[in-house]
Structures are given as C-alpha cells and as structure tokens.
N, C-alpha and C positions, 0 to 999 in steps of 0.2 A: 505492500500499499504505499503509496506517494504522502499521503497526510492522514492524521488520526483525527477523527471529530474529538472535540472536546465535550465536557458534560455539559456546558453552556451551549454549544452547538446543538447536540441532542435534543435539549429542552426546548429551544427554540423551534427546531423544527416538529417537535411533538405540538407545540402548543400553536404554531402556525398551521398545522393540520386540522387541531380542534377547532380553530376559529373563532373562538373568545377571548383569547389572549393574545396579545402582540407586544413585541419587544421594539420600542421606539425611542431613540434619543436617550439611550441608555437605562430605561425603565420598562417595566410589564405595564401595559395599559388592558383594562377590559374593553371588549367591542363587541357589538351586535354582528354575529355573521349576517351577512346580506340573505342567506336564505331561512335566517330565523322569522318567522311569523311575529315578534314583536317589532321587528323593524318596519314594518308594513304600519303598525300603531303609531310608532313616533314619527315617522316619514311624514304625514300630516302637520305634526306639530314643529319639526324643523322647517318646512317649507312655510308656514306662517311665520315664524322668525326671519327667516330670509327675507320675506316680503315687507314684514314691518321696518326691519332695517333698510330696505331699499328705499323704501318711501318716505320715511319719517324722518329722516336724520339730516340735517345740514352744518356743513364743516365751511368755517369761516374764520379767517385770521386767528391761526391756531385756538379756536374755539368750538363748540359745538352747540347743536339746539336738536333735541330727541324728544318726540312727543308720540305717547299713543294712546287710544282711548280702550276701554275695558269690554272684553266679548259680548256680555250682557246687555251694555247699554254705551254707545261710543260718544254719548254726550258726558259722560264721566272717564277720567284719565289722569295720566301724570305727565311732566314736563321735566325734563332734565336739560338744565342751560349752563355752561361754562364759557365765558368770556364771550358769549356772544350778544346778549341784552346789555351786560354791564361788566366793566372791565375787571378782570381779575377775581370773579365772584363764582361761586358755584351755587347753583339755585335748582332747587327740588319744588315744584308746585303741583299739588293736589287741584283739580278743577272739576266743578260739577254745573253744567249749563242745562239743566231740565226745568227750574224753575228762575229762569235769571242766571247771571253769572255769578258763580262762586269760587274762590279760590284761597287756598291755605298753602303759604309760600314761607320756605325755609332757606336760608342764606349759609353759607359756609365759607 
C-alpha cells in the first residue's frame, strides 16, 4: 500500500457516507442529508428567510436598515437600524399599525 488511512480519515469516510455529520473547517458539524424527509420541512423556512433578507434589507454608508412583519399580521413587526437613520446608533423598533401607528423604540 502506498498510503495508510488514519483513524481520522476512516472516521471522515464513515461520517460522510452516513450523511448526517460532516467535517468542515476543522470541526464536525451536524447536517440534514438531502434525502432526509426533514429537509423538505425546513426547506420552506429557509426559502422564506432568504426572501425576507432579499426584500427587506438596505445597506447604506456602512449602516443598515432591516424590517420584517410577523406572519400572522404584517401590520405588526420589527425594525433594526444601525447608522441608517441616526449616526452611530443602533435602534430596535417594534411597530403596530392595526389601530393607528404605535412604536416602541430602543436605542443602543
């Protein structure tokens, strides 16, 4: 034999075949195998989060503004703002527009 497999190499092969644990960047991480039924369950959640991030985030001058409405009623939601509306301030804002506009704001 030209080369011998080490214990770590054999372990990586077994875990790779098993499909639920992967060795990445020096660490073992849990993954869901693409053929696992649970993947179909979380696929919609992942897609929804990607769509929220694509539509609702603005990056300007080393700051950002991120807003999203809650699933049960989009008139209620949260905003995150850093260096967008106010210089060097981070704002978290809860809003409720069901009966007029109500905001609860926190600055850090």
